[in-house]
C-alpha positions in Angstrom: 7.4 -6.4 53.0 9.1 -7.9 50.0 8.1 -11.1 48.2 10.9 -13.1 46.6 10.2 -15.7 44.0 12.6 -18.5 43.0 12.0 -21.6 41.2 13.4 -25.0 40.3 13.3 -28.7 40.7 15.0 -29.0 44.1 15.6 -32.7 43.8 17.8 -34.4 46.4 17.8 -31.2 48.5 21.3 -30.2 49.4 23.5 -27.3 50.7 23.4 -25.4 47.4 19.6 -25.3 47.7 19.9 -24.1 51.3 22.4 -21.4 50.2 20.0 -20.1 47.5 17.0 -20.1 49.8 18.9 -18.3 52.6 20.0 -15.6 50.2 16.4 -15.3 49.1 15.3 -14.8 52.7 18.1 -12.3 53.2 16.8 -10.3 50.2 13.2 -10.6 51.3 14.1 -9.3 54.8 12.8 -10.4 58.2 9.2 -9.5 57.4 9.3 -10.6 53.8 8.3 -13.9 52.2 10.1 -16.4 50.0 7.9 -18.3 47.7 9.3 -21.2 45.7 7.9 -22.3 42.3 8.4 -26.0 42.1 8.8 -27.8 38.8 6.5 -30.8 38.5 7.8 -34.3 37.5 5.9 -34.2 34.2 7.6 -31.0 33.2 11.0 -32.2 34.5 10.8 -35.4 32.4 10.0 -33.3 29.3 12.7 -30.8 30.0 15.5 -33.0 31.3 14.5 -36.3 29.7 14.0 -38.1 33.0 11.9 -37.5 36.1 13.2 -36.2 39.4 14.3 -38.9 41.9 11.8 -37.6 44.5 8.1 -37.1 43.8 6.4 -33.7 43.6 5.0 -34.2 47.0 8.3 -35.3 48.6 10.1 -32.3 47.2 7.4 -29.9 48.3 7.4 -31.3 51.8 11.2 -30.8 52.1 10.9 -27.3 50.8 8.2 -26.4 53.2 10.3 -27.7 56.1 13.1 -25.3 55.2 13.1 -22.3 57.5 13.9 -19.9 54.7 10.7 -20.9 52.7 7.4 -19.3 53.4 5.4 -21.0 50.7 5.6 -23.3 47.6 3.5 -23.2 44.5 3.7 -25.6 41.6 5.1 -24.2 38.3 1.7 -24.8 36.6 2.7 -23.0 33.4 5.5 -25.4 32.6 7.7 -23.6 30.1 5.7 -20.4 30.6 6.8 -19.4 34.1 4.8 -16.2 33.9 1.7 -18.1 35.2 3.4 -19.0 38.5 5.1 -15.6 38.8 1.8 -13.7 38.4 0.3 -16.0 41.0 3.0 -15.1 43.5 3.2 -11.4 42.4 6.8 -11.0 43.7 9.0 -7.9 44.1 12.0 -9.9 43.1 12.9 -13.0 41.2 16.1 -14.6 42.5 18.2 -17.1 40.5 21.6 -18.6 40.7 24.5 -16.9 38.8 24.9 -20.1 36.7 22.0 -18.6 34.6 23.8 -15.3 34.1 25.5 -16.6 30.9 22.5 -18.4 29.6 19.3 -17.0 28.2 17.3 -17.0 31.4 14.6 -14.8 29.8 13.8 -17.3 27.1 13.9 -20.1 29.7 11.3 -18.4 31.8 9.4 -17.1 28.8 9.4 -13.5 29.8 11.1 -10.3 28.8 12.7 -7.4 30.7 9.7 -5.3 29.5 7.4 -7.8 31.1 9.2 -7.6 34.4 9.4 -3.8 34.2 5.7 -3.5 33.7 5.1 -5.5 36.9 8.0 -3.7 38.9 9.8 -7.1 39.4 13.5 -7.0 39.8 15.7 -9.9 38.7 18.6 -10.8 41.0 21.5 -13.2 40.3 23.2 -14.7 43.4 26.4 -16.7 43.5 25.9 -20.3 42.5 27.2 -23.0 44.8 29.7 -24.7 42.4 30.7 -27.6 44.6 27.3 -29.3 45.0 24.4 -30.3 42.7 21.8 -33.0 42.5 23.7 -34.4 39.5 26.9 -34.6 41.6 25.0 -36.4 44.4 23.6 -38.9 41.9 27.1 -39.6 40.5 28.5 -40.1 44.0 25.8 -42.7 44.6 26.6 -44.5 41.4 
């Protein structure tokens, strides 16, 4: 049984989120688990300069209703994602390929050595380019 960890804000839940979570479930396998680390509004406001549209509770409820999600934890470490990762103890961390050309390791505050010590694989999956929460907000405006 594999445990897959992914994280993010998941504001204005959309098909790109569903694609990510479905791929996570595919990687975890039928007996595996997908655990989402959800950024909290306090952290989002500091990181992005504005809060999410939906509250922490609303975003958690939407994630928990998704058939590809087995559990949700809050990213209690803020900029230090290691806290939530160690809580979940995953086999894999899955992230969108939009992070492949960015410094994902610094963003999450871990190193490849830290992952290797815990036998955690890092998997990049194709990013859904045609949809984002920012695009939805712009459509509404």
